[in-house]
TORKE-521249 format. One record per residue (C-alpha): residue number from 0; residue in three letters; z, x, y. Coordinates in nm, 3 decimals. Layout:
BEGIN
@milo: NUM, rofi: ALA, w: Z, u: X, v: Y;
...
This chain:
BEGIN
@milo: 0, rofi: THR, w: -1.131, u: 1.805, v: 8.642;
@milo: 1, rofi: ILE, w: -1.169, u: 1.505, v: 8.861;
@milo: 2, rofi: ALA, w: -0.998, u: 1.160, v: 8.976;
@milo: 3, rofi: VAL, w: -0.973, u: 0.937, v: 8.642;
@milo: 4, rofi: ARG, w: -0.840, u: 0.605, v: 8.699;
@milo: 5, rofi: CYS, w: -0.533, u: 0.494, v: 8.569;
@milo: 6, rofi: LEU, w: -0.460, u: 0.113, v: 8.549;
@milo: 7, rofi: SER, w: -0.110, u: 0.025, v: 8.676;
@milo: 8, rofi: GLN, w: -0.036, u: -0.219, v: 8.405;
@milo: 9, rofi: THR, w: 0.158, u: -0.098, v: 8.057;
@milo: 10, rofi: PRO, w: 0.205, u: 0.078, v: 8.302;
@milo: 11, rofi: PHE, w: -0.075, u: 0.345, v: 8.263;
@milo: 12, rofi: ASP, w: -0.378, u: 0.315, v: 8.100;
@milo: 13, rofi: LEU, w: -0.706, u: 0.468, v: 8.129;
@milo: 14, rofi: ASP, w: -0.979, u: 0.345, v: 8.244;
@milo: 15, rofi: THR, w: -1.235, u: 0.433, v: 8.018;
@milo: 16, rofi: THR, w: -1.519, u: 0.229, v: 8.239;
@milo: 17, rofi: PHE, w: -1.471, u: 0.534, v: 8.515;
@milo: 18, rofi: ARG, w: -1.647, u: 0.872, v: 8.412;
@milo: 19, rofi: THR, w: -1.738, u: 1.150, v: 8.670;
@milo: 20, rofi: GLU, w: -1.999, u: 1.401, v: 8.584;
@milo: 21, rofi: ILE, w: -1.788, u: 1.668, v: 8.720;
@milo: 22, rofi: ASP, w: -1.657, u: 1.985, v: 8.589;
@milo: 23, rofi: PRO, w: -1.604, u: 2.321, v: 8.727;
@milo: 24, rofi: TRP, w: -1.452, u: 2.354, v: 8.972;
@milo: 25, rofi: TYR, w: -1.179, u: 2.124, v: 9.094;
@milo: 26, rofi: VAL, w: -1.110, u: 1.813, v: 9.339;
@milo: 27, rofi: SER, w: -0.809, u: 1.881, v: 9.629;
@milo: 28, rofi: SER, w: -0.801, u: 1.545, v: 9.735;
@milo: 29, rofi: VAL, w: -0.974, u: 1.198, v: 9.700;
@milo: 30, rofi: LEU, w: -0.990, u: 0.889, v: 9.933;
@milo: 31, rofi: PRO, w: -1.019, u: 0.568, v: 9.782;
@milo: 32, rofi: LEU, w: -1.245, u: 0.329, v: 10.018;
@milo: 33, rofi: GLY, w: -1.219, u: -0.042, v: 9.984;
@milo: 34, rofi: SER, w: -1.572, u: -0.080, v: 9.833;
@milo: 35, rofi: GLY, w: -1.450, u: 0.076, v: 9.518;
@milo: 36, rofi: GLN, w: -1.599, u: 0.421, v: 9.587;
@milo: 37, rofi: LEU, w: -1.421, u: 0.712, v: 9.679;
@milo: 38, rofi: ILE, w: -1.472, u: 1.032, v: 9.899;
@milo: 39, rofi: VAL, w: -1.370, u: 1.354, v: 9.728;
@milo: 40, rofi: SER, w: -1.302, u: 1.697, v: 9.830;
@milo: 41, rofi: GLY, w: -1.271, u: 2.026, v: 9.677;
@milo: 42, rofi: MET, w: -1.501, u: 2.324, v: 9.471;
@milo: 43, rofi: PHE, w: -1.735, u: 2.135, v: 9.216;
@milo: 44, rofi: LYS, w: -2.050, u: 2.080, v: 9.027;
@milo: 45, rofi: PHE, w: -2.248, u: 1.771, v: 8.939;
@milo: 46, rofi: PRO, w: -2.492, u: 1.784, v: 8.624;
@milo: 47, rofi: GLY, w: -2.776, u: 2.016, v: 8.751;
@milo: 48, rofi: ASP, w: -2.642, u: 2.179, v: 9.039;
@milo: 49, rofi: LEU, w: -2.690, u: 2.546, v: 9.069;
@milo: 50, rofi: ASP, w: -2.434, u: 2.556, v: 9.393;
@milo: 51, rofi: PHE, w: -2.155, u: 2.442, v: 9.430;
@milo: 52, rofi: TYR, w: -2.033, u: 2.141, v: 9.662;
@milo: 53, rofi: SER, w: -1.706, u: 2.043, v: 9.868;
@milo: 54, rofi: LEU, w: -1.753, u: 1.734, v: 9.972;
@milo: 55, rofi: ALA, w: -1.898, u: 1.407, v: 9.800;
@milo: 56, rofi: ARG, w: -1.855, u: 0.993, v: 9.733;
@milo: 57, rofi: LEU, w: -1.833, u: 0.881, v: 9.425;
@milo: 58, rofi: ASN, w: -1.945, u: 0.504, v: 9.308;
@milo: 59, rofi: GLN, w: -1.692, u: 0.222, v: 9.097;
@milo: 60, rofi: ASP, w: -1.826, u: 0.403, v: 8.754;
@milo: 61, rofi: GLY, w: -1.737, u: 0.777, v: 8.898;
@milo: 62, rofi: THR, w: -2.115, u: 0.856, v: 8.931;
@milo: 63, rofi: LYS, w: -2.256, u: 1.055, v: 9.290;
@milo: 64, rofi: ASP, w: -2.344, u: 0.805, v: 9.497;
@milo: 65, rofi: PRO, w: -2.730, u: 0.953, v: 9.621;
@milo: 66, rofi: SER, w: -2.673, u: 0.765, v: 9.969;
@milo: 67, rofi: PHE, w: -2.414, u: 0.998, v: 10.051;
@milo: 68, rofi: TYR, w: -2.476, u: 1.327, v: 10.224;
@milo: 69, rofi: THR, w: -2.352, u: 1.600, v: 9.921;
@milo: 70, rofi: SER, w: -2.242, u: 1.897, v: 10.112;
@milo: 71, rofi: GLY, w: -2.047, u: 2.178, v: 10.141;
@milo: 72, rofi: LEU, w: -1.850, u: 2.004, v: 10.432;
@milo: 73, rofi: GLY, w: -1.525, u: 1.950, v: 10.311;
@milo: 74, rofi: GLY, w: -1.295, u: 2.124, v: 10.029;
@milo: 75, rofi: GLY, w: -0.914, u: 2.029, v: 10.130;
@milo: 76, rofi: LYS, w: -0.733, u: 1.711, v: 10.282;
@milo: 77, rofi: LEU, w: -0.904, u: 1.400, v: 10.346;
@milo: 78, rofi: VAL, w: -0.763, u: 1.133, v: 10.583;
@milo: 79, rofi: GLU, w: -0.964, u: 0.873, v: 10.725;
@milo: 80, rofi: TRP, w: -0.994, u: 0.705, v: 11.063;
@milo: 81, rofi: SER, w: -1.212, u: 0.453, v: 11.227;
@milo: 82, rofi: GLY, w: -1.432, u: 0.409, v: 10.947;
@milo: 83, rofi: MET, w: -1.494, u: 0.789, v: 10.932;
@milo: 84, rofi: TYR, w: -1.306, u: 1.082, v: 10.764;
@milo: 85, rofi: TYR, w: -1.146, u: 1.371, v: 10.862;
@milo: 86, rofi: VAL, w: -1.122, u: 1.707, v: 10.595;
@milo: 87, rofi: GLY, w: -0.976, u: 1.986, v: 10.581;
@milo: 88, rofi: THR, w: -1.180, u: 2.323, v: 10.485;
@milo: 89, rofi: SER, w: -1.024, u: 2.653, v: 10.448;
@milo: 90, rofi: GLN, w: -0.955, u: 2.713, v: 10.828;
@milo: 91, rofi: THR, w: -1.014, u: 2.403, v: 11.050;
@milo: 92, rofi: VAL, w: -1.089, u: 2.035, v: 10.990;
@milo: 93, rofi: ARG, w: -1.429, u: 1.857, v: 11.028;
@milo: 94, rofi: ARG, w: -1.495, u: 1.462, v: 11.133;
@milo: 95, rofi: ILE, w: -1.733, u: 1.325, v: 10.882;
@milo: 96, rofi: LEU, w: -1.946, u: 1.003, v: 10.955;
@milo: 97, rofi: PRO, w: -1.950, u: 0.723, v: 10.648;
@milo: 98, rofi: THR, w: -2.338, u: 0.893, v: 10.563;
@milo: 99, rofi: GLY, w: -2.175, u: 1.212, v: 10.501;
@milo: 100, rofi: TYR, w: -2.326, u: 1.411, v: 10.751;
@milo: 101, rofi: LEU, w: -2.094, u: 1.560, v: 11.049;
@milo: 102, rofi: ASP, w: -1.980, u: 1.313, v: 11.346;
@milo: 103, rofi: PRO, w: -2.184, u: 1.458, v: 11.645;
@milo: 104, rofi: ASP, w: -1.913, u: 1.354, v: 11.833;
@milo: 105, rofi: TRP, w: -1.712, u: 1.576, v: 11.708;
@milo: 106, rofi: THR, w: -1.736, u: 1.956, v: 11.794;
@milo: 107, rofi: GLU, w: -1.678, u: 2.247, v: 11.520;
@milo: 108, rofi: MET, w: -1.346, u: 2.390, v: 11.651;
@milo: 109, rofi: ASN, w: -1.465, u: 2.737, v: 11.652;
@milo: 110, rofi: ALA, w: -1.731, u: 2.606, v: 11.889;
@milo: 111, rofi: GLY, w: -1.562, u: 2.530, v: 12.192;
@milo: 112, rofi: PRO, w: -1.333, u: 2.731, v: 12.393;
@milo: 113, rofi: TYR, w: -1.017, u: 2.893, v: 12.360;
@milo: 114, rofi: PHE, w: -1.017, u: 2.878, v: 12.002;
@milo: 115, rofi: SER, w: -1.061, u: 3.099, v: 11.716;
@milo: 116, rofi: SER, w: -0.966, u: 3.015, v: 11.343;
@milo: 117, rofi: LEU, w: -0.796, u: 3.252, v: 11.173;
@milo: 118, rofi: GLN, w: -0.570, u: 3.107, v: 10.857;
@milo: 119, rofi: GLY, w: -0.625, u: 2.740, v: 10.760;
@milo: 120, rofi: GLY, w: -0.296, u: 2.550, v: 10.680;
@milo: 121, rofi: ASP, w: -0.265, u: 2.181, v: 10.733;
@milo: 122, rofi: TYR, w: -0.354, u: 1.859, v: 11.000;
@milo: 123, rofi: HIS, w: -0.221, u: 1.554, v: 11.122;
@milo: 124, rofi: VAL, w: -0.441, u: 1.306, v: 11.233;
@milo: 125, rofi: TYR, w: -0.313, u: 1.078, v: 11.534;
@milo: 126, rofi: PRO, w: -0.366, u: 0.708, v: 11.580;
@milo: 127, rofi: ASP, w: -0.646, u: 0.798, v: 11.875;
@milo: 128, rofi: GLY, w: -0.812, u: 1.052, v: 11.663;
@milo: 129, rofi: ARG, w: -0.678, u: 1.359, v: 11.813;
@milo: 130, rofi: VAL, w: -0.552, u: 1.656, v: 11.585;
@milo: 131, rofi: LEU, w: -0.256, u: 1.874, v: 11.520;
@milo: 132, rofi: LEU, w: -0.367, u: 2.191, v: 11.356;
@milo: 133, rofi: THR, w: -0.149, u: 2.399, v: 11.146;
@milo: 134, rofi: GLY, w: -0.185, u: 2.748, v: 10.982;
@milo: 135, rofi: TYR, w: -0.220, u: 3.070, v: 11.182;
@milo: 136, rofi: HIS, w: -0.477, u: 3.077, v: 11.454;
@milo: 137, rofi: ASN, w: -0.614, u: 3.286, v: 11.792;
@milo: 138, rofi: LEU, w: -0.596, u: 3.110, v: 12.102;
@milo: 139, rofi: ASP, w: -0.750, u: 3.249, v: 12.448;
@milo: 140, rofi: ASP, w: -0.663, u: 3.061, v: 12.748;
@milo: 141, rofi: THR, w: -0.571, u: 3.296, v: 12.972;
@milo: 142, rofi: ILE, w: -0.579, u: 2.978, v: 13.266;
@milo: 143, rofi: ARG, w: -0.280, u: 2.805, v: 13.067;
@milo: 144, rofi: GLY, w: -0.124, u: 3.119, v: 12.936;
@milo: 145, rofi: PHE, w: -0.181, u: 3.071, v: 12.542;
@milo: 146, rofi: VAL, w: -0.290, u: 3.415, v: 12.408;
@milo: 147, rofi: GLY, w: -0.275, u: 3.538, v: 12.056;
@milo: 148, rofi: GLY, w: -0.173, u: 3.350, v: 11.713;
@milo: 149, rofi: TYR, w: -0.014, u: 3.038, v: 11.707;
@milo: 150, rofi: ASN, w: 0.088, u: 2.803, v: 11.417;
@milo: 151, rofi: LEU, w: 0.099, u: 2.416, v: 11.600;
@milo: 152, rofi: ILE, w: -0.226, u: 2.361, v: 11.775;
@milo: 153, rofi: TRP, w: -0.361, u: 2.038, v: 11.935;
@milo: 154, rofi: PHE, w: -0.746, u: 1.912, v: 11.972;
@milo: 155, rofi: SER, w: -0.902, u: 1.627, v: 12.142;
@milo: 156, rofi: ASN, w: -1.047, u: 1.362, v: 11.937;
@milo: 157, rofi: GLN, w: -1.386, u: 1.538, v: 12.007;
@milo: 158, rofi: GLY, w: -1.262, u: 1.900, v: 11.856;
@milo: 159, rofi: TYR, w: -1.173, u: 2.057, v: 12.158;
@milo: 160, rofi: LEU, w: -0.831, u: 2.272, v: 12.237;
@milo: 161, rofi: ASP, w: -0.624, u: 1.980, v: 12.386;
@milo: 162, rofi: THR, w: -0.540, u: 2.212, v: 12.691;
@milo: 163, rofi: THR, w: -0.282, u: 1.956, v: 12.849;
@milo: 164, rofi: ARG, w: -0.025, u: 2.052, v: 12.541;
@milo: 165, rofi: THR, w: 0.201, u: 2.316, v: 12.504;
@milo: 166, rofi: HIS, w: 0.124, u: 2.481, v: 12.217;
@milo: 167, rofi: ARG, w: 0.362, u: 2.662, v: 11.922;
@milo: 168, rofi: ALA, w: 0.369, u: 2.987, v: 11.777;
@milo: 169, rofi: GLY, w: 0.620, u: 3.171, v: 11.519;
@milo: 170, rofi: ASP, w: 0.570, u: 3.497, v: 11.308;
@milo: 171, rofi: GLY, w: 0.390, u: 3.347, v: 11.018;
@milo: 172, rofi: THR, w: 0.168, u: 3.093, v: 10.879;
@milo: 173, rofi: LEU, w: 0.233, u: 2.702, v: 10.848;
@milo: 174, rofi: TYR, w: 0.088, u: 2.558, v: 10.531;
@milo: 175, rofi: ARG, w: 0.218, u: 2.182, v: 10.542;
@milo: 176, rofi: ILE, w: 0.324, u: 1.941, v: 10.806;
@milo: 177, rofi: ALA, w: 0.441, u: 1.576, v: 10.779;
@milo: 178, rofi: GLU, w: 0.565, u: 1.316, v: 11.048;
@milo: 179, rofi: LEU, w: 0.907, u: 1.164, v: 10.982;
@milo: 180, rofi: PRO, w: 0.958, u: 0.816, v: 11.046;
@milo: 181, rofi: ASP, w: 1.092, u: 0.935, v: 11.414;
@milo: 182, rofi: GLY, w: 0.786, u: 1.058, v: 11.545;
@milo: 183, rofi: ARG, w: 0.933, u: 1.460, v: 11.459;
@milo: 184, rofi: PHE, w: 0.716, u: 1.691, v: 11.211;
@milo: 185, rofi: VAL, w: 0.918, u: 1.885, v: 10.899;
@milo: 186, rofi: CYS, w: 0.701, u: 2.222, v: 10.875;
@milo: 187, rofi: GLY, w: 0.670, u: 2.472, v: 10.586;
@milo: 188, rofi: GLY, w: 0.523, u: 2.799, v: 10.553;
@milo: 189, rofi: TYR, w: 0.598, u: 3.177, v: 10.546;
@milo: 190, rofi: MET, w: 0.843, u: 3.208, v: 10.844;
@milo: 191, rofi: THR, w: 1.186, u: 3.345, v: 10.984;
@milo: 192, rofi: GLU, w: 1.128, u: 3.285, v: 11.324;
@milo: 193, rofi: PHE, w: 0.943, u: 2.967, v: 11.552;
@milo: 194, rofi: GLU, w: 0.952, u: 2.946, v: 11.915;
@milo: 195, rofi: GLY, w: 1.242, u: 3.252, v: 11.910;
@milo: 196, rofi: HIS, w: 1.455, u: 3.062, v: 11.702;
@milo: 197, rofi: ALA, w: 1.557, u: 3.222, v: 11.356;
@milo: 198, rofi: THR, w: 1.464, u: 2.972, v: 11.072;
@milo: 199, rofi: THR, w: 1.406, u: 2.913, v: 10.717;
@milo: 200, rofi: ASN, w: 1.019, u: 2.839, v: 10.534;
@milo: 201, rofi: VAL, w: 1.034, u: 2.493, v: 10.618;
@milo: 202, rofi: PHE, w: 1.188, u: 2.349, v: 10.945;
@milo: 203, rofi: ARG, w: 1.142, u: 2.046, v: 11.183;
@milo: 204, rofi: VAL, w: 1.036, u: 2.011, v: 11.553;
@milo: 205, rofi: TYR, w: 1.002, u: 1.730, v: 11.781;
@milo: 206, rofi: ALA, w: 0.713, u: 1.512, v: 11.880;
@milo: 207, rofi: ASP, w: 0.611, u: 1.795, v: 12.114;
@milo: 208, rofi: GLY, w: 0.614, u: 2.076, v: 11.867;
@milo: 209, rofi: ALA, w: 0.971, u: 2.231, v: 12.066;
@milo: 210, rofi: TYR, w: 1.207, u: 2.349, v: 11.738;
@milo: 211, rofi: ASP, w: 1.485, u: 2.124, v: 11.590;
@milo: 212, rofi: THR, w: 1.791, u: 2.348, v: 11.610;
@milo: 213, rofi: THR, w: 1.971, u: 2.035, v: 11.430;
@milo: 214, rofi: PHE, w: 1.790, u: 2.104, v: 11.113;
@milo: 215, rofi: ALA, w: 1.864, u: 2.404, v: 10.859;
@milo: 216, rofi: ALA, w: 1.690, u: 2.398, v: 10.548;
@milo: 217, rofi: PRO, w: 1.766, u: 2.675, v: 10.289;
@milo: 218, rofi: ILE, w: 1.440, u: 2.749, v: 10.154;
@milo: 219, rofi: THR, w: 1.383, u: 3.106, v: 10.155;
@milo: 220, rofi: TRP, w: 1.113, u: 3.233, v: 9.913;
@milo: 221, rofi: GLU, w: 0.784, u: 3.065, v: 9.933;
@milo: 222, rofi: PHE, w: 0.772, u: 2.657, v: 10.067;
@milo: 223, rofi: PRO, w: 0.690, u: 2.338, v: 9.942;
@milo: 224, rofi: GLN, w: 0.327, u: 2.231, v: 9.886;
@milo: 225, rofi: ILE, w: 0.435, u: 1.896, v: 9.938;
@milo: 226, rofi: LEU, w: 0.673, u: 1.701, v: 10.180;
@milo: 227, rofi: ARG, w: 0.749, u: 1.356, v: 10.142;
@milo: 228, rofi: PRO, w: 0.975, u: 1.172, v: 10.443;
@milo: 229, rofi: LEU, w: 1.156, u: 0.889, v: 10.289;
@milo: 230, rofi: PRO, w: 1.206, u: 0.605, v: 10.545;
@milo: 231, rofi: ASP, w: 1.596, u: 0.671, v: 10.633;
@milo: 232, rofi: GLY, w: 1.455, u: 1.069, v: 10.749;
@milo: 233, rofi: ARG, w: 1.550, u: 1.219, v: 10.423;
@milo: 234, rofi: ILE, w: 1.253, u: 1.471, v: 10.287;
@milo: 235, rofi: LEU, w: 1.157, u: 1.519, v: 9.906;
@milo: 236, rofi: CYS, w: 1.016, u: 1.858, v: 9.925;
@milo: 237, rofi: GLY, w: 0.775, u: 1.932, v: 9.580;
@milo: 238, rofi: GLY, w: 0.667, u: 2.329, v: 9.480;
@milo: 239, rofi: ALA, w: 0.797, u: 2.651, v: 9.357;
@milo: 240, rofi: PHE, w: 1.046, u: 2.757, v: 9.578;
@milo: 241, rofi: LYS, w: 1.367, u: 2.916, v: 9.587;
@milo: 242, rofi: VAL, w: 1.673, u: 2.828, v: 9.806;
@milo: 243, rofi: THR, w: 1.976, u: 3.042, v: 9.948;
@milo: 244, rofi: GLY, w: 2.211, u: 3.138, v: 9.684;
@milo: 245, rofi: ASP, w: 2.070, u: 3.041, v: 9.399;
@milo: 246, rofi: PRO, w: 1.859, u: 3.245, v: 9.139;
@milo: 247, rofi: ASP, w: 1.670, u: 2.929, v: 9.035;
@milo: 248, rofi: THR, w: 1.307, u: 2.854, v: 9.084;
@milo: 249, rofi: PHE, w: 1.336, u: 2.490, v: 9.227;
@milo: 250, rofi: SER, w: 1.034, u: 2.240, v: 9.148;
@milo: 251, rofi: LEU, w: 1.178, u: 1.917, v: 9.327;
@milo: 252, rofi: VAL, w: 1.469, u: 1.865, v: 9.584;
@milo: 253, rofi: ARG, w: 1.564, u: 1.622, v: 9.841;
@milo: 254, rofi: LEU, w: 1.712, u: 1.728, v: 10.212;
@milo: 255, rofi: ARG, w: 1.959, u: 1.546, v: 10.394;
@milo: 256, rofi: THR, w: 1.854, u: 1.466, v: 10.765;
@milo: 257, rofi: ASP, w: 2.005, u: 1.787, v: 10.870;
@milo: 258, rofi: GLY, w: 1.805, u: 1.981, v: 10.637;
@milo: 259, rofi: SER, w: 2.122, u: 2.051, v: 10.354;
@milo: 260, rofi: LEU, w: 2.051, u: 1.955, v: 9.958;
@milo: 261, rofi: ASP, w: 2.127, u: 1.649, v: 9.927;
@milo: 262, rofi: PRO, w: 2.428, u: 1.672, v: 9.644;
@milo: 263, rofi: THR, w: 2.323, u: 1.291, v: 9.501;
@milo: 264, rofi: PHE, w: 1.950, u: 1.415, v: 9.393;
@milo: 265, rofi: ASN, w: 1.884, u: 1.604, v: 9.054;
@milo: 266, rofi: ASN, w: 1.783, u: 1.915, v: 9.266;
@milo: 267, rofi: HIS, w: 1.761, u: 2.140, v: 8.973;
@milo: 268, rofi: LEU, w: 1.485, u: 1.955, v: 8.747;
@milo: 269, rofi: GLN, w: 1.309, u: 2.257, v: 8.571;
@milo: 270, rofi: THR, w: 0.939, u: 2.233, v: 8.570;
@milo: 271, rofi: ARG, w: 0.740, u: 2.529, v: 8.324;
@milo: 272, rofi: PHE, w: 0.385, u: 2.637, v: 8.300;
@milo: 273, rofi: ASP, w: 0.277, u: 2.799, v: 7.997;
@milo: 274, rofi: HIS, w: -0.027, u: 2.880, v: 8.078;
@milo: 275, rofi: SER, w: 0.078, u: 3.189, v: 8.314;
@milo: 276, rofi: SER, w: 0.244, u: 3.535, v: 8.273;
@milo: 277, rofi: ASP, w: 0.498, u: 3.341, v: 8.510;
@milo: 278, rofi: VAL, w: 0.619, u: 3.023, v: 8.362;
@milo: 279, rofi: ALA, w: 0.910, u: 2.953, v: 8.593;
@milo: 280, rofi: TYR, w: 0.591, u: 2.936, v: 8.862;
@milo: 281, rofi: ALA, w: 0.523, u: 2.579, v: 8.795;
@milo: 282, rofi: PRO, w: 0.484, u: 2.363, v: 9.133;
@milo: 283, rofi: ILE, w: 0.524, u: 2.026, v: 9.171;
@milo: 284, rofi: THR, w: 0.180, u: 1.918, v: 9.434;
@milo: 285, rofi: SER, w: 0.249, u: 1.560, v: 9.454;
@milo: 286, rofi: ILE, w: 0.492, u: 1.287, v: 9.494;
@milo: 287, rofi: SER, w: 0.400, u: 0.903, v: 9.534;
@milo: 288, rofi: VAL, w: 0.622, u: 0.607, v: 9.481;
@milo: 289, rofi: LEU, w: 0.568, u: 0.397, v: 9.237;
@milo: 290, rofi: ASP, w: 0.799, u: 0.144, v: 9.338;
@milo: 291, rofi: ASP, w: 1.200, u: 0.082, v: 9.468;
@milo: 292, rofi: ALA, w: 1.317, u: 0.269, v: 9.136;
@milo: 293, rofi: ARG, w: 1.052, u: 0.541, v: 9.076;
@milo: 294, rofi: TYR, w: 0.843, u: 0.823, v: 9.167;
@milo: 295, rofi: LEU, w: 0.491, u: 0.980, v: 9.008;
@milo: 296, rofi: ILE, w: 0.485, u: 1.337, v: 9.039;
@milo: 297, rofi: THR, w: 0.192, u: 1.557, v: 8.969;
@milo: 298, rofi: GLY, w: 0.160, u: 1.984, v: 8.966;
@milo: 299, rofi: ALA, w: 0.070, u: 2.285, v: 8.735;
@milo: 300, rofi: PHE, w: 0.348, u: 2.176, v: 8.474;
@milo: 301, rofi: THR, w: 0.370, u: 2.160, v: 8.105;
@milo: 302, rofi: SER, w: 0.688, u: 2.071, v: 8.054;
@milo: 303, rofi: ILE, w: 0.986, u: 1.917, v: 8.251;
@milo: 304, rofi: ASP, w: 1.354, u: 1.994, v: 8.134;
@milo: 305, rofi: GLY, w: 1.226, u: 2.110, v: 7.833;
@milo: 306, rofi: VAL, w: 1.019, u: 1.802, v: 7.756;
@milo: 307, rofi: GLU, w: 0.678, u: 1.823, v: 7.703;
@milo: 308, rofi: ARG, w: 0.490, u: 1.673, v: 8.026;
@milo: 309, rofi: ARG, w: 0.127, u: 1.814, v: 8.114;
@milo: 310, rofi: SER, w: 0.103, u: 1.759, v: 8.492;
@milo: 311, rofi: ILE, w: 0.186, u: 1.414, v: 8.547;
@milo: 312, rofi: ALA, w: 0.519, u: 1.278, v: 8.536;
@milo: 313, rofi: VAL, w: 0.779, u: 1.010, v: 8.639;
@milo: 314, rofi: VAL, w: 1.090, u: 1.045, v: 8.745;
@milo: 315, rofi: ASP, w: 1.382, u: 0.808, v: 8.958;
@milo: 316, rofi: THR, w: 1.504, u: 0.808, v: 9.301;
@milo: 317, rofi: ALA, w: 1.784, u: 1.020, v: 9.192;
@milo: 318, rofi: GLY, w: 1.558, u: 1.315, v: 9.071;
@milo: 319, rofi: ASN, w: 1.592, u: 1.237, v: 8.684;
@milo: 320, rofi: LEU, w: 1.307, u: 1.255, v: 8.413;
@milo: 321, rofi: LEU, w: 1.179, u: 0.964, v: 8.305;
@milo: 322, rofi: ASP, w: 1.058, u: 0.845, v: 7.948;
@milo: 323, rofi: ASP, w: 0.810, u: 0.624, v: 8.143;
@milo: 324, rofi: PRO, w: 0.478, u: 0.680, v: 7.907;
@milo: 325, rofi: ILE, w: 0.128, u: 0.815, v: 8.100;
@milo: 326, rofi: GLY, w: -0.135, u: 0.626, v: 7.871;
@milo: 327, rofi: GLU, w: -0.136, u: 0.728, v: 7.510;
@milo: 328, rofi: ALA, w: -0.076, u: 1.120, v: 7.603;
@milo: 329, rofi: VAL, w: 0.186, u: 1.293, v: 7.811;
@milo: 330, rofi: GLY, w: -0.079, u: 1.453, v: 8.063;
@milo: 331, rofi: CYS, w: -0.375, u: 1.667, v: 8.096;
@milo: 332, rofi: GLY, w: -0.504, u: 1.980, v: 7.909;
@milo: 333, rofi: PRO, w: -0.648, u: 2.354, v: 8.002;
@milo: 334, rofi: TYR, w: -0.967, u: 2.498, v: 7.999;
@milo: 335, rofi: GLU, w: -1.113, u: 2.825, v: 8.143;
@milo: 336, rofi: TYR, w: -1.284, u: 2.935, v: 8.429;
@milo: 337, rofi: MET, w: -1.336, u: 3.258, v: 8.570;
@milo: 338, rofi: SER, w: -1.062, u: 3.420, v: 8.327;
@milo: 339, rofi: PHE, w: -0.830, u: 3.208, v: 8.449;
@milo: 340, rofi: THR, w: -0.645, u: 2.905, v: 8.276;
@milo: 341, rofi: TYR, w: -0.656, u: 2.564, v: 8.479;
@milo: 342, rofi: ALA, w: -0.448, u: 2.263, v: 8.370;
@milo: 343, rofi: SER, w: -0.294, u: 2.108, v: 8.700;
@milo: 344, rofi: MET, w: -0.323, u: 1.781, v: 8.843;
@milo: 345, rofi: ARG, w: -0.330, u: 1.865, v: 9.252;
@milo: 346, rofi: GLY, w: -0.241, u: 1.440, v: 9.340;
@milo: 347, rofi: ALA, w: -0.262, u: 1.102, v: 9.259;
@milo: 348, rofi: VAL, w: -0.362, u: 0.804, v: 9.506;
@milo: 349, rofi: MET, w: -0.350, u: 0.445, v: 9.532;
@milo: 350, rofi: ALA, w: -0.674, u: 0.256, v: 9.537;
@milo: 351, rofi: PRO, w: -0.690, u: -0.034, v: 9.715;
@milo: 352, rofi: SER, w: -0.713, u: -0.241, v: 9.406;
@milo: 353, rofi: GLY, w: -0.395, u: -0.090, v: 9.285;
@milo: 354, rofi: ASP, w: -0.546, u: 0.139, v: 9.066;
@milo: 355, rofi: TRP, w: -0.428, u: 0.478, v: 9.003;
@milo: 356, rofi: TYR, w: -0.719, u: 0.831, v: 9.076;
@milo: 357, rofi: VAL, w: -0.555, u: 1.139, v: 8.979;
@milo: 358, rofi: PHE, w: -0.702, u: 1.464, v: 9.028;
@milo: 359, rofi: GLY, w: -0.690, u: 1.842, v: 9.030;
@milo: 360, rofi: ALA, w: -0.840, u: 2.107, v: 8.737;
@milo: 361, rofi: TYR, w: -0.814, u: 2.019, v: 8.422;
@milo: 362, rofi: HIS, w: -0.993, u: 1.905, v: 8.144;
@milo: 363, rofi: GLY, w: -0.872, u: 1.604, v: 7.877;
């Protein structure tokens, strides 16, 4: 269920010198380090563990690094900053030292004044260590007039609510955020209104969080699991969602700079997941750039356009499935845990060496 390393030659060969000892449950994020080690976040056990952990460091061969404090401090997305690591939890964000312990210069968000976490989402880290948090959370800053539920909330690089910023609110929860090349952000979640503007589940805001009325995306059911901005301002959206006026469930689309579907892209790539009663709900959860002509995608799918592709595949930049092999097989296998079948690769990340780590909840 954890990262296996794939070499980029020929084009993907499984590196059998890398073996993890993680079995249950899943890995949600990995952060390769220059040393060849990697930080892993999720919910997992090593052999002999009685309890689950959510943060650990692995050696180059995949074994647990005992010098790193394996703990329950993580669970979500990892971002490296200034030799330390930000990690998302179910509700907030923490900053971790290279030893694995919580950075004493970072205040747990709920410990500061004015903020109480409710529903977690995503986050963005600025170069100076400030954090923009999404989700749905409660503010009680009566001095500056921020009281009630908010979706875009800024924090200082010490974990305190940034009282110099204008926090932003809508009528739902924001689960995804990604910075665009011009400093604006694209956001995804369950929304019908944001900052007084009628909106869909994907919208764009300016750098200060103000709603961008020049962008209108047609996604109205569910939301993208991954938002991948492109250098020209267009946006790749992966997940399992619906768009206005079409009964199909979409898994990969490209939005133009105004939010409309890009007609030059194959927006009707059909993914299926055979291990679920709802086979059409087969979200793409990561999109990585392989080169100028190809994207590597992963997710909870067993086929794409009727072709067997178990959670990992390659498409061209127009959204068409390619025949590129992923090792000797075509993906990962299933396993049962707590009466549920898991068989998904959550993501793929390139290491400084040029190798790729793929990770998620799967066997084989």
